[in-house]
Structures are given as C-alpha cells and as structure tokens.
C-alpha positions in Angstrom: 0.0 0.0 0.0 1.4 3.4 -1.0 1.6 6.5 1.2 -1.3 8.0 -0.8 -3.5 4.9 -0.4 -3.3 4.7 3.4 -4.9 8.1 4.1 -7.6 7.5 1.5 -8.4 4.1 3.1 -8.7 5.7 6.5 -11.0 8.4 5.0 -13.2 5.6 3.6 -13.3 4.1 7.0 -14.5 7.3 8.6 -17.1 7.7 5.9 -18.2 4.1 6.4 -18.6 4.6 10.1 -20.6 7.8 9.8 -22.8 6.5 7.0 -23.3 3.3 9.0 -24.9 5.4 11.7 -26.8 7.3 9.0 -28.1 4.0 7.6 -29.2 2.8 11.0 -30.9 6.1 11.7 -32.6 6.1 8.3 -34.6 3.0 9.0 -36.6 5.1 11.6 -38.3 7.6 9.3 -41.1 10.0 9.9 -44.4 8.3 9.2 -48.1 8.6 10.2 -47.1 9.0 13.8 -44.9 12.0 13.1 -47.4 13.5 10.6 -50.0 13.5 13.4 -47.8 15.4 15.9 -48.2 19.1 16.6 -44.9 20.7 15.5 -43.3 24.1 16.0 -43.7 26.6 13.2 -40.0 26.6 12.5 -40.1 22.9 11.5 -38.7 22.5 8.0 -40.4 20.3 5.4 -39.4 16.6 5.6 -37.4 16.7 2.3 -34.8 19.1 3.9 -33.5 16.5 6.3 -31.9 14.0 3.9 -29.7 16.4 2.0 -28.7 18.3 5.2 -27.8 15.1 7.0 -25.9 13.8 4.0 -23.7 16.9 3.9 -23.3 16.8 7.7 -22.2 13.2 7.8 -19.6 13.9 5.0 -18.2 16.8 7.0 -18.2 14.8 10.2 -16.3 12.0 8.5 -13.7 14.4 7.0 -13.3 16.1 10.4 -12.7 12.8 12.1 -10.3 11.8 9.4 -8.3 15.0 9.8 -8.0 14.3 13.5 -7.1 10.7 12.8 -4.3 11.8 10.5 -2.9 13.8 13.5 -3.6 10.9 16.0 -0.2 11.3 17.6 -1.1 14.8 18.9 -2.0 15.1 22.5 -5.8 15.9 22.1 -6.4 13.5 19.2 -7.3 10.3 21.2 -9.8 12.0 23.5 -11.2 13.9 20.5 -11.8 10.6 18.6 -13.3 8.9 21.6 -15.7 11.8 22.1 -16.5 11.7 18.3 -17.6 8.0 18.6 -19.7 8.7 21.7 -21.5 11.6 20.0 -22.0 9.4 16.9 -23.7 6.7 19.1 -25.9 9.3 20.7 -26.8 10.6 17.2 -28.0 7.1 16.1 -29.7 6.5 19.4 -31.8 9.7 18.9 -33.5 8.4 15.7 -34.3 5.1 17.4 -35.8 6.8 20.4 -37.7 9.5 18.6 -38.9 7.8 15.4 -38.5 4.2 16.3 -39.9 4.2 19.9 -41.9 7.5 19.8 -40.2 8.4 23.0 -40.1 12.1 22.5 -39.0 12.9 26.1 -36.2 10.4 26.1 -35.1 11.6 22.7 -35.0 15.1 24.1 -32.7 13.9 26.9 -30.6 12.1 24.4 -30.2 15.1 22.1 -29.4 17.4 25.0 -26.6 15.0 26.0 -25.6 14.9 22.4 -25.3 18.7 22.4 -23.0 18.5 25.4 -20.8 15.7 24.0 -20.8 17.3 20.6 -19.7 20.7 22.0 -16.8 18.8 23.8 -15.9 17.0 20.6 -15.9 20.1 18.6 -13.6 21.9 21.1 -11.3 18.9 21.2 -11.2 18.9 17.4 -10.2 22.5 17.4 -7.3 21.6 19.7 -6.1 19.1 17.1 -7.0 21.0 13.9 -8.8 24.3 13.2 -10.1 22.8 10.0 -11.5 19.7 11.8 -13.1 22.0 14.4 -14.8 24.2 11.8 -16.0 21.2 9.9 -18.0 20.2 13.0 -19.6 23.6 13.6 -22.4 23.2 11.1 -23.3 19.9 12.7 -23.3 21.4 16.1 -25.6 24.2 14.9 -27.9 21.8 13.2 -28.2 19.6 16.4 -28.9 22.7 18.5 -31.7 23.6 16.0 -32.9 20.0 16.1 -33.0 20.1 19.9 -35.4 23.1 19.7 -37.6 21.1 17.4 -37.5 18.1 19.7 -38.3 20.3 22.7 -41.1 22.0 20.8 -42.7 18.7 19.9 -42.3 17.4 23.4 -44.0 20.6 24.8 -46.8 20.6 22.2 -47.7 17.0 22.5 
C-alpha cells in the first residue's frame, strides 16, 4: 500500500462509520405518527432532512479523518473517543424519537448529544482548526434539532 492509499483508506473508514450510523438512523423515518404530531412553526419540510444530514455526515467524517491523521497529537485520542460517543448518541436519537416514539427520552438524548458534541468540537479545534470548523455546522444543526424536539415534546 502506498503512502497515498493509506490516508484515503482511512477516509473511507470514517465515511463508512458515519454513514453506517446514518443507515441505522434512516430506518426510523417520519411516518403517520410523526405526521399527526403538533410541530413548532420553525419545523422544516421533511425533504430538507436527507440532504442536510448527508452533507453533515460527510463533513463529520472528513473532520474525524483529519484528526485521525494527527492521531499522535495530545488531544487526538480523546477527540476521537468523544466523536464516537456523540455518533452513538446521534444514532440513538433516531431510534428513540422515530422508532420508539419516546419524545421525552429523545429530548434527553439530544441534550446529552449537544454536550458531547460541544466537547468533541472543542477537542477537534485543539487538534486541527479545519476539523473543528467542519464540526460547527453539525453542532448548529443539532442545536436547531433540539429546539424542534423540545417544541414537539412541549406541544404533544
């Protein structure tokens, strides 16, 4: 394997991990249950979610890959551990909210996700400014999604 192939292979690994979570989450889709819920007026149309999440998962994978390439740096290991934890919380949210219809538990999960994701983003910034900035849109989207979750919980 050449020097060029190794980094590309690790990028594919991070993409596979992120899109593995995306594939898991995608099996729990909005259906009749979700359509019947009262939702906040700032709720986007359903078609917005797939392209936004696709872009976010790509950026997350690239950010993790950049940190992985610098894995010998002091903050890289805790950053990658935090990344995996937030990714698990991300997948868990879809199962709780859409799969189990547990809006309150999903709200707790997404609030924990915001905390872990904020820590992850901060750690990524310690390793690489580029990796940190790649996580910011995801953090902002999860903050927005948490307001939607909270609004749905309060309205139903």
